[in-house]
C-alpha positions, -999 to 999 in steps of 0.1 A, spaced: 23 -149 417 51 -128 431 66 -99 411 101 -113 415 91 -143 394 80 -121 363 115 -108 355 128 -144 353 100 -155 330 110 -130 302 146 -143 298 132 -179 299 108 -170 271 136 -154 250 158 -184 256 130 -207 243 125 -185 212 163 -186 206 162 -224 209 133 -227 185 151 -205 160 183 -226 164 162 -257 158 148 -242 125 182 -231 114 196 -266 121 168 -281 100 176 -258 71 213 -267 74 204 -304 75 183 -301 44 213 -284 27 236 -312 37 212 -338 24 209 -319 -9 172 -311 -5 153 -279 -7 156 -258 24 118 -254 26 112 -291 32 98 -294 67 101 -324 90 96 -333 126 124 -345 148 118 -378 164 122 -379 202 132 -416 203 164 -427 187 169 -463 175 205 -472 171 215 -493 141 243 -518 144 243 -528 107 260 -497 93 290 -502 70 316 -475 69 326 -481 33 290 -479 21 285 -447 40 317 -432 25 305 -441 -10 270 -427 -4 285 -395 10 308 -391 -20 280 -398 -45 254 -375 -29 276 -346 -18 265 -315 -38 299 -298 -34 318 -329 -48 295 -332 -78 299 -294 -84 337 -299 -84 335 -328 -108 313 -308 -132 338 -279 -129 366 -302 -140 346 -314 -170 340 -278 -180 377 -270 -177 386 -300 -198 362 -288 -225 377 -253 -223 412 -269 -228 400 -286 -259 386 -253 -272 420 -237 -266 438 -265 -284 415 -260 -314 436 -229 -321 462 -251 -337 438 -262 -364 426 -242 -394 393 -223 -392 367 -225 -419 341 -197 -417 311 -196 -439 290 -166 -447 258 -160 -467 238 -130 -476 210 -118 -498 209 -83 -514 179 -65 -528 180 -30 -542 154 -11 -562 156 24 -573 131 45 -594 139 77 -612 114 97 -632 139 122 -646 163 99 -663 164 75 -693 162 44 -670 132 47 -648 136 15 -628 167 -2 -616 164 -34 -596 192 -57 -583 188 -89 -564 214 -115 -555 225 -142 -532 260 -141 -519 278 -171 -505 313 -173 -492 339 -194 -474 370 -182 -458 398 -203 -445 422 -190 -418 451 -205 -400 472 -188 -373 508 -195 -382 525 -177 -352 509 -159 -323 539 -153 -301 534 -186 -283 503 -172 -266 484 -204 -275 509 -226 -258 508 -204 -227 470 -206 -226 472 -244 -228 497 -247 -200 475 -224 -178 444 -244 -185 463 -277 -178 475 -263 -144 439 -251 -136 427 -287 -143 454 -302 -121 445 -277 -93 408 -285 -96 416 -323 -94 437 -317 -63 410 -296 -47 384 -324 -55 407 -350 -40 411 -329 -9 374 -323 -6 368 -361 -10 393 -368 18 376 -343 40 342 -358 33 355 -393 40 371 -382 73 340 -365 84 320 -396 77 346 -417 96 345 -393 125 307 -394 127 307 -432 123 332 -437 152 313 -412 174 280 -429 166 292 -463 178 310 -447 207 277 -431 218 258 -463 212 281 -483 234 273 -461 264 236 -457 270 222 -423 276 216 -415 312 186 -396 322 194 -364 341 173 -354 370 153 -323 365 164 -294 387 140 -286 415 130 -251 421 136 -239 456 110 -215 470 123 -180 475 119 -166 509 92 -139 511 
């Protein structure tokens, strides 16, 4: 083995390590896209069987239903709608209940009454209604409504982006399946002059 071959072996080894790291990162990213835990391991198949029975609309529906980002945005809209209902409840009267129990005991050796003990249960209700708050409640309602509209637009935009990504991948899949893969010849190593 010549010494000139050793310096080339180290970059090739580093390149292989970088490729293995890139493969592991790609697997983690794929697990994230599929909505699975990133620790799930799998092996990559070396043979690819192309399917001709794929339906674009079914793929779009499946992508929309299983996309974690879209489901997060839908839940966020529901939470914002509940917050809007909570804000609107400011127009209604409030009924607040309270209860308490008191126990007091005092002993005194020097006075005429040596023992004094008080016990009691306290119950109460209070009714409140905000008559005028400087139109702050209406401003909060409008702000919450605008937030919901913005979130719905963002969800619609994300859905369009997801569908376009699926359409792009679908077209690319069938474009690549129409032209078969061609095997590339391996480069041959030329002996170095010694």
